[in-house]
N, C-alpha and C positions, 0 to 999 in steps of 0.2 A: 743067363745070357740075355743081354738087352740088345734091342735092334733099333736103330735110328734111321728114319727115312727122311730125306730132304726133298720136300715137294717143290716143284717148279711152279712159281706164281707168275702168271701173265697179267700185267696191269691193264685195266680197262681203258679204252680210248676216251679222250676228253669229249664232253658233249659238244655238239656243233653250236656256234654262236647264234643268238636269236636274230631273226631277220631285222634289217635296219629300220623298217617301218614300225615294228613293234617297239624298238628302242625310242624312236621319236615320239610315238604315242604315249609311252610311259613318262617320258620327260615332260611332255606338255601337261599331262595329268598332274604331275608333281608341282609344276609351276603354277597351274591353275589353283590347286589347293592352297599353295603358299600365298598367292595373291589374295585369295578369298579370306585367308586367316588375317592378313594385314588389314584388309578393309574392315573386317568385323571388330578388330581389337584396337584400331588406332583411335586416338582421342580427337574428336572433331571440335574445331574452334567455331564459335558462333559467328555467323556472317554479319558484316556491318549493315546497319539499317540504311535503306535507300531514302534519299531526300527528293521530295516531289514538290512542285508548285502547289499553292493552295487551290481549292476548288473554285474560288472566285476568280483567281488569276487564269485558270484554265478555261473558264466560261467566257472570258472576254476575247472577242476576235481581234485580229490585228487591224490597225488603222490603214485601210487600203491606200490612202493618199501617200502615207509614209513608205508603203511597200513600193509604190511607183517611183517615189523620190529616190529610194535606195537603188532601184534598177537603173534609173536615169543617171544617177551619179556614177554608177559602174560603167555605163556606156560612155559618159563624158570622159572618164579617166582613160578609156581605151582609145580616145581620139575622135569619138563621134560628136557632132554638133547637135546640141539638145535645145529645143524650145520648150521652156517650162510652162505648162498650162495646168499643172496638177495641184498647185498650192494656191491658196487664196491670199496672195500678197501683191501689192503694186510693184511695178517694175522700177519705180523711182527709189532713190536712196532716202536715208533719213534727212530731215531738214538740216541745212548747213549750220544753222545756229545751234542745233542740238549736238551736232558732231563737234563743233568748237568747244561747247561747254563741257562735253565729256572729256575732250582732250585736256582742258584746263584742270579738271578734277583729277585725272590720272597723273598729270605732271606734278601735282601738289602732293602726291603719295597719300591721298585721302582714301585709304582702304580700311574697312573695318565694319563693325556692326552699326546699323542705323536704328531709328525708332521702328518698332515692330510693325506699325501701321503705315510706315513711309515717312519721308521727310516732311515736317510741318509746312515749310514754305511751298513745296510742290502741292500738297493737299489743299492749301489755301488758294493757289493758282487754279487748281481744277474746280474748286467751288465757284470761283469767279467766272470760269469758262462756262459752267452750267447756267449761271445767271445771265451772262451775255448772249449765249446761244439759244437757250430755251426759256429764259425768263423765270427760272425757278431758283428759290433760295435753298441752298444745301449747306449745312454746317460742315466744316472740315472734319469734325469729329465723326461724321458718318462715312467718310471716305477712307478706304483701305487700299493700299498699293501692294501689288504682288509682282514677282518676276515672271510676267506673262499671264495671259488671261486664263490659261489652264489652272494655274494656282488659285485664281479667283473662283473658278467653277468648283474646285475642290473645297475651298473654305465655305462657299455659299451652300453647297449641297450638304455638307456635314453639319453646318449650323442650323439649317432649316428642316432637315428630314432625318427620320429615324429608320432603322432597318424595318422593311416591310411596308413603308409608306408608298402609296400609289402616286406617281408623278407622271403627268401627261406631257407628251411631246408631239409635234406634228409628224404625221406618217412619213413625210419627206423632210428630213432635217439633217443637221450636222451630226455625223455618226458618233462622235465622242460624247454627245449627251447620253446616249444609251449606254455606251461603254462605262462611263463614270458612274452612272446611276446603278447599273448592274453590279459594279465592283463594290459599291457601298450598301448593297443589299436591298435597294429599292425596287419596287415593281414598276416597270416602264409601261405606260398606257399610251399606245399610238392613237392619235386622233385623226380621222380622215380630213383632208384639206378640201377647201372649196374649189370652184372652177378657176380661181386665180392663185391656187396653191397656198392659200392662207388658212390659218386657224383663227376664226373670229369668236365672238361671244356665242354665236349660234352653234358652232361646232363643239365648243367646250360644254355648253348646256346639254347638247345631245349626248355627249359622252357621260356626263354626270347622271342623266336620267337612265341611260343604259346600265350603268353600274348599280344604280338603285334598284332597278327591276330585277337584276340578277342577284341581288343580295350581297354584292361585293362592297368592301370598304370604300368610302368616298375618296375622290381625288384630292390629294393633299397639296400638290404643287403643279405648276405649269411653267415650262421654259420654252421660249421660242425667240427667233431673231427676226428683226425687220430693219433693213433689208435682210432677206432670208438667205441662208446658205443651205443648199446649193442653187435654189431656184431664182433668187433675186427678187422674189415677191415682197411687196410692201403693204403694211397696214396704213389706212388713212388715219388722220387724227381722230375722227369720230369712231372708227372701228377700235382703235387703241383705247379710247375713253370707255367704250362699252365693255371691252374685255377687262379693263382694270376694275370697273364697277362691279362686274360679276364676280371676279376673284375676291374682292374685298367683302362682298355680301355673303359669299358662301364659304369663306375661310380657306381659300386657295392661295398659297404663297406663289406670287407671280415673279418669275425671274426673266427680265427683259434683256436679251442679248443685243446690245446696240453697237457692236464692234464695227459694223459696216456703215455706220452713219457717215455721211459726207461722200459716199461713193454711189452716186445716183445719176440717172440720165435726166436731160431736160424734160420737163413736163411731168416728172414723177410727183407723187403727193408730198406735202410738206413733211419733213422729218420731225416727228413728235417724240418726245421723251416720256416714258411712263411716269416719271416724277411729276409731270404736269397734271396728272389725273389721280395719282395715288401716292401717299406717303409711306405705304407699306411695301411697295415693290422694291426688289433688289435689282440694281442695274449693273450689268457687266459691260465694261468698255476697255479699249486697248489703244496703245500707241502704234501697234504693228501695222495697221492698215493705212 
């Protein structure tokens, strides 16, 4: 005889759901692990190289006059009336004859390359001007024309000086002398000025002796202007003669900036050209003044 008993089974109640903060925490952990996995396994692309200005470009400060011109121009465009005293240019326009000649050349559609050193007729006329004005004979072959005197400074500095050469300038001078020389890798040597804001043979000789005592390389070049920018100081003909003689005797390349010739007060010393006293000097001149 068999007996079968049917037991009554009571199911267990479902477990209570986890608290909501536990669910959120677990979700955040999973997301964090997945994000970390993506960061560790993704293929990184190389970043593009950055382009920077050269060290020499970054070492040259801005030309403060042009900074003022830019601000003045902005004020003028906003309706302000501006009196320009920041740039060294006369208030007068170009000579009428020059304007008419330029108009004639433009109307003839004469646009194109010219001789690298400038038009021969113009160079011949400039040579005649130096003979008439200063009594010096200059071959047109020695005259080079550039679009602006800044181009002339560039050519002269690069032709006369190598990287590392020491070039003297007056301690008070046209700022772009320093900027250009620094850009070309030259050592700028400021020379103290005398009581009239000039650098004469005396100041140059003192600078040469000081470098000799310090064991420094000799001064290779000198550039200054007479009348000077920004002081207006002028060398007398005798001072210019002595300066040229010292430069020639000691192997210093003299660059005479004569851009402001013709802009003098009554009673000023006679405007002498360095070519009157030296055939080795480099003269920088310009139509712009």
